[in-house]
Phi, psi and omega in degrees: 000313180089162180246159179263118180225163174080013184274352177296337184269355185242012181300319179296317178296321180295315180297317179299313180293319182297326181272355178288167179302318180294318180294318179296321179298316178302309181300318183296315182294314181294318180298316182297316180294319181295314181296329179293335182262345182282149178292154177294151180093216186252100178271154174270119187236137172248122179251099184274125185074054190284353178061231180269017173088013185305301183285328177304311182288325177300315183287323177296326182295338178257015169107357182274156177262116193238131170257119179252124180240142178202156185270358184252116179298323181291318180290325175293324176297321176297320177296319179296322178296318178294322178294320180298331178283352179230070186300339179293345180262353190304320183287347183255003184233133173235126180253132185234129179277087183195150174264188185300321182287326188258003178302127182279071185284321177048047177081002180293141180238149187235152175291334177210138175239119181253139176216093188249119177069034181245314185305327183297338182265358179266163180295321178204167189255343187303304183295325180295316178298321177298317178296317178297316183298327180300332185271359182272124179287160174306131184081358184275173187246138167249126184236107185247133172238118186228168177281135183273116184292338179288344183253010179296128184105337181292315181299318180298321179295316182292334180266007175093001179273067189294322180292317178297319179298316180299316181296319179295316182291315183292329180275355183053042181296149174248009175226153174200169180280129183269188184296337181264010177080011179248150178291134181229152178252156180257153177245151176274127180306318180294324179293319177298319176300319180293320182297315180294326178294323179296338180258021171085014179250154181250121175303141184266141177285162179277148176221044187258141179250326183283158188304310184296319180292318179296317182294333181279356185242327190256142173287148004275000186295316180298322182291340182253356180292151181295325180241152177241132183252119184235093171270146179211154183235140174275129180299153173294155176297140179296140181266144180295000000 
C-alpha cells in the first residue's frame, strides 16, 4: 500500500488548488453526491487524507460527526485553525495525525468512509481499498475519489504542455505529475468498482440530472474525466 510522506511542503499548493474554480467545483460536486447518500441526521464519517479539513468541515456543518485523518502535521494544523474559526463545529470534529495505515481505528466502524485524492499517491490501490472497506459499517458508504488512468495526459494538454501530453499518451503511462508537483498514479474506474465489490460493497448507480454530475457518471465522459468518483455501499446484515 505504501505510506504518505512529504506533504508538509505542499500545503500551500493544496490550498491554492482547492480554492481555485476547478478545486471548488470538485468539492461541490463530490459533496453534493456524498450528502445525497448519507443518512439523515448525524452520521459517523471518516475522512481519510482530510488535507486542510475542507470536506471534514463541510460535512460537520450539515450535522455529521467527522473524524479527519491526515499524514501532514502542517495541513492538520491548517484544518485545526479553520475549525477554531467555527467553534459551533468543535463537538462534531476529531482530527487525527495519521495516514491510512496508521489510523487508530481499533475496530471502529463508520456510516461513511471518504478517501478523496489519496490513492493516487500510494504505490497501489488494492490494499488501500481493503483497509478502507474494513472501516465501513453495515449499510455504510465508501466514497473514493481517485485519478483516472485513462485520462493521463489530458491535463497536460489542456494546460499547454503538448509535448509532455504526447509522450504520456504514446507511452500509455499510468503515472504523471499531479497538481501538487508529485508523481501520481491513475486507477481504472472498472477496477475500482471490482475492488469494492470484492470487499463486500456494491457500487452505486448514478442518479444525476445536472451536467457536471451526469458527466462524472456516464461513459464516455466518466472514462475521460481527470478524476474518477467511486461510491459503494455495504449491505445491511441479513435479518433472521
